[in-house]
Every structure is written in C-alpha cells, then in structure tokens.
C-alpha positions in Angstrom: 5.8 15.6 42.8 2.0 15.9 43.1 -0.1 13.2 41.5 -1.5 15.5 38.8 2.0 16.8 37.9 3.4 13.2 37.8 0.5 12.0 35.7 0.9 14.7 33.1 4.7 14.1 33.0 4.0 10.4 32.4 1.8 11.3 29.5 4.6 13.2 27.9 7.7 11.1 28.7 7.1 7.5 27.8 7.9 4.5 30.0 11.3 4.1 28.4 12.2 7.6 29.5 12.1 9.0 26.0 9.7 11.3 24.0 8.9 12.5 20.5 7.0 15.8 20.5 5.5 17.2 17.3 5.4 21.0 17.2 2.9 22.7 14.9 3.0 26.1 16.6 5.1 27.9 14.1 2.2 30.0 12.8 2.0 32.1 16.0 4.9 34.2 14.7 5.4 33.0 11.1 1.8 32.9 9.8 0.9 30.1 7.3 4.2 28.3 7.3 5.0 26.2 4.2 3.3 22.7 4.6 1.5 24.0 7.7 -1.1 26.0 5.9 -3.7 23.5 7.1 -2.2 22.2 10.4 -4.9 19.7 11.1 -4.3 17.9 7.8 -0.5 18.1 8.2 -0.4 16.5 11.7 -3.1 13.9 11.2 -0.9 11.2 9.6 1.9 11.9 12.1 -0.2 11.4 15.2 0.3 7.6 15.5 4.1 8.2 15.7 4.0 11.3 18.1 4.0 11.2 21.8 2.6 14.8 22.1 1.7 17.8 20.0 3.0 21.3 20.7 0.2 23.7 19.5 -1.5 27.1 20.1 -5.0 27.2 21.5 -6.4 28.6 18.3 -5.1 25.8 16.1 -6.0 23.3 18.8 -9.7 24.4 18.9 -10.0 24.8 15.1 -8.0 22.0 13.6 -7.3 19.2 16.1 -10.0 16.5 16.6 -10.6 16.1 20.3 -11.7 12.5 19.8 -8.4 11.5 18.1 -5.3 13.2 19.4 -2.3 12.8 21.6 -1.3 14.7 24.8 -1.2 18.5 24.2 1.6 20.9 25.1 0.0 24.3 24.8 2.1 27.2 23.4 1.3 30.1 25.8 3.9 32.8 24.8 3.8 35.1 21.8 2.9 38.6 20.8 5.6 39.1 18.2 6.0 38.2 14.5 8.5 37.9 11.7 7.4 41.3 10.5 8.1 43.0 13.7 11.2 44.5 15.1 12.2 41.9 17.8 11.0 38.3 18.2 12.3 38.4 21.7 9.6 40.8 23.0 7.1 38.1 23.8 4.5 38.0 26.6 2.1 35.4 28.0 -0.8 35.0 25.6 -2.9 32.3 27.4 -4.0 31.9 31.0 -3.4 28.7 33.1 -7.2 28.5 33.5 -7.5 28.2 29.7 -4.9 25.5 29.8 -6.9 23.6 32.4 -10.1 24.1 30.3 -8.3 22.6 27.3 -7.2 19.7 29.3 -3.5 20.0 28.3 -0.6 17.9 29.6 1.9 20.8 29.7 2.4 24.4 28.6 5.3 25.8 26.6 7.0 29.2 26.7 10.0 30.7 25.0 12.9 32.5 26.8 15.3 34.8 25.2 18.5 34.8 27.2 21.1 37.5 26.2 18.6 39.7 24.4 17.1 43.1 25.4 14.1 41.3 26.7 15.9 38.7 28.7 14.5 39.8 32.0 10.9 40.0 30.8 11.0 36.5 29.2 12.6 34.9 32.3 10.1 36.5 34.6 7.3 35.3 32.3 8.7 31.8 32.8 8.8 32.2 36.6 5.2 33.4 36.7 4.1 30.6 34.5 5.9 28.0 36.7 4.1 29.5 39.8 0.7 29.0 38.1 1.7 25.6 36.7 2.7 24.3 40.1 -0.6 25.5 41.5 -2.6 23.6 38.9 -0.3 20.6 38.5 0.7 21.4 34.9 4.3 21.2 33.9 6.1 24.0 32.0 8.4 23.4 29.1 10.9 26.2 28.5 12.1 26.8 24.9 15.5 28.4 24.7 14.7 30.5 21.7 17.4 32.5 19.8 15.2 34.5 17.5 17.1 35.4 14.3 20.6 35.1 15.9 21.3 31.5 15.0 25.0 31.9 15.7 24.2 31.6 19.4 23.8 27.9 19.2 26.9 26.7 21.0 27.3 24.6 24.0 28.3 27.4 26.4 25.3 29.6 25.5 22.7 26.7 25.4 24.1 25.3 28.7 23.5 28.6 30.3 20.0 29.0 28.9 18.9 25.5 29.8 20.3 25.7 33.4 18.6 29.1 34.0 15.3 27.6 32.7 15.6 24.7 35.1 16.6 26.9 38.0 13.4 28.9 37.4 11.3 25.8 37.6 10.8 24.5 34.1 10.0 20.7 34.2 11.3 20.2 30.7 13.7 22.2 28.5 13.6 22.4 24.7 16.9 23.5 23.2 19.0 23.1 20.1 21.6 20.4 19.2 25.1 21.6 19.2 28.6 20.2 19.2 29.5 18.9 22.7 25.8 18.6 23.5 26.7 16.5 26.6 27.7 19.8 28.3 24.2 21.1 27.8 22.5 17.9 29.1 24.8 17.4 32.0 24.4 20.9 33.2 20.6 20.8 33.2 18.9 19.0 36.1 15.6 18.5 34.2 15.0 16.5 31.0 16.2 18.1 27.8 14.6 17.6 24.4 16.1 18.7 21.0 14.6 21.4 18.8 14.8 20.9 15.1 15.8 24.4 13.9 15.9 25.2 10.2 15.2 22.5 7.6 18.3 20.6 6.7 19.2 19.2 3.2 18.8 15.5 3.8 17.0 13.1 6.1 20.3 11.5 7.1 21.4 14.9 8.6 18.3 14.8 10.8 18.9 11.2 11.9 22.5 12.0 12.6 21.9 15.0 14.9 18.9 13.3 16.7 21.0 10.2 17.4 24.0 12.2 18.5 21.8 14.3 20.9 20.2 11.2 22.4 23.6 9.6 22.9 24.8 12.7 24.6 21.9 13.1 27.1 18.7 14.4 25.4 15.6 12.3 26.2 13.9 13.0 22.8 12.9 15.7 20.3 10.5 18.5 19.6 11.0 19.1 15.9 8.5 19.8 13.2 9.8 21.4 10.0 12.3 18.6 9.3 9.4 16.2 9.4 6.3 17.8 7.9 8.2 19.9 5.3 9.8 16.7 4.0 8.2 15.2 0.9 7.8 12.0 2.9 6.9 13.1 6.5 5.6 9.8 7.7 8.7 8.0 6.6 10.9 10.6 8.4 9.0 10.4 11.7 9.2 6.6 11.6 13.0 6.9 11.3 13.2 9.4 14.1 10.9 7.4 16.3 13.1 4.3 15.8 16.1 6.2 17.0 14.3 7.5 20.1 12.3 4.5 21.2 14.2 1.6 19.6 17.8 2.8 19.9 18.2 2.6 16.2 21.4 3.9 14.6 21.2 6.7 11.9 21.8 4.0 9.2 19.0 1.9 10.6 16.7 5.0 10.6 17.7 5.7 7.0 16.7 2.2 6.1 13.4 2.6 7.8 12.9 5.8 6.0 13.7 4.3 2.6 11.4 1.3 3.3 8.5 3.5 4.4 8.8 5.6 1.3 8.0 2.5 -0.7 5.4 1.0 1.7 7.8 -1.5 3.2 8.2 -2.4 6.8 11.7 -2.4 8.2 12.3 -3.9 11.6 15.1 -2.7 13.9 17.3 -5.7 14.9 18.1 -5.6 18.6 21.5 -7.1 17.7 22.5 -4.0 15.8 21.2 -1.3 18.1 23.7 1.0 19.8 
C-alpha cells in the first residue's frame, strides 16, 4: 500500500483497528432531513466522539469549520432524490481532483446491486477506484438498497460487500443483519455498519452495534440514530464505548443514562466482553 493511501486509512481506522464514522450526507437525496436542517450545528457537539465525517462537498464547504474538524469522507455519488423515480440511478457528482482540493481522507459511493442500474453503479465504483488509487485516496463503497429494505439479509449483503471489495473498495459500508458474520467473513476488506432507519430505543442501537462488532464489523457509519435522538451526545458516547472500549450493550446504556444527566460513567475492564 502506498504511503499516502496507508496514511489516509490510518486517519480513518484508529490504532485499535476500530472506527466511528458520522454521516451527515443525507440531504443529497432527502433534502433538509429532520434534525439535519443545519448540519454544521448538528455535527459540532458530536465531533469529539467521531473518527471521521461522511459529508458532501457543498455541506463541507458551507457548514464545516476547516479549523476544527475530523478526517473527511467525501460523498461523491448522487443525482437522484426521494421525489424521483429510482434512487438507484446515481452517477458520480464530484471529481477526484475536487477530493484532493478538499484534502479528504476518503471518498464514498453507493452501489445498487440487483437493481436496474446495477451495472452503472458498479462501473462507477470501478472508475472511482481507478482514480482513487492514482491519487492515494481510499474508496468506501456503500451497499445501498434504496427503498427495498427487505433486501437486508446475509445472502444479499454478503454478495454486495464481496463485489464491492472485488472491484477495489478499501472499506465497505453495509447493514447489520442476522448472521452478520457471513457478511464480514466473505468480505476481504474492513466492513462498517450502516444505521438504517431510526429505531425506537437507544438500547436497540447498542444491541445491533455490539452484535455487529462481535461478528466482524470494525465500526459504524450511522447518523440518524445519533443526531435524531433527543440526546445525541449521550448516544454517541455509548456507541463509542462499544467500539473503542469493548463495552457491552448494558454498559453503553449506563453510559447513555449517565451522560443524559451530566454524569461520567467509566467502562470497567473487568466487565468488558
């Protein structure tokens, strides 16, 4: 691995081999998403607990302070919206030269396996990998499912993740599912968990994050289950403890409850899994 590529990967994946990415790119197809109407204000209190931010170039330039940020993963695919006919009909929206100009640590692109636009999205990934390797910038492939949420099973996600790795993605973002170890074991590059739709309780988030980590994920890239929560800082503290301190879901819940009330809860090494 070239020095520049290795350096950027080290910015994203921490020395313990884990990562916590904070996506705020939802507006590229949803518009002003709830609690993300002002993305700069939303992400500011979460920065100390994030290892990187997943963001579009427009929001990066307009809302993220270049003097106080974390490594950037730049969203470079788009061209569709919730109001359109097919979310899968994406193209590349940002050049690799622009990524270099913005000094990003990685770029991210969605692939839509099993859709009418499967070929186009996979060739977009391949082209982006070619350019990324030329400039030393890693590519994160996102195994998107559009509106068809029923596709989130181990067989489908394993296929998507492996194809993304085969085409050269350095990191794959995919969904948690039952038997997630099949997804992680079949993918030769690091896998991070997407958040998906908002769940009803914080404990559900802690449970699936912990399960995914135990079954082979190196971290998460989830946003709505953090910044749409009434206590976003408390949630991200719990998630970070699972990822970087091997906390159990119960310990993460205790950290969340304590943070809600301004208390500091330590993770005891004797109780970690």
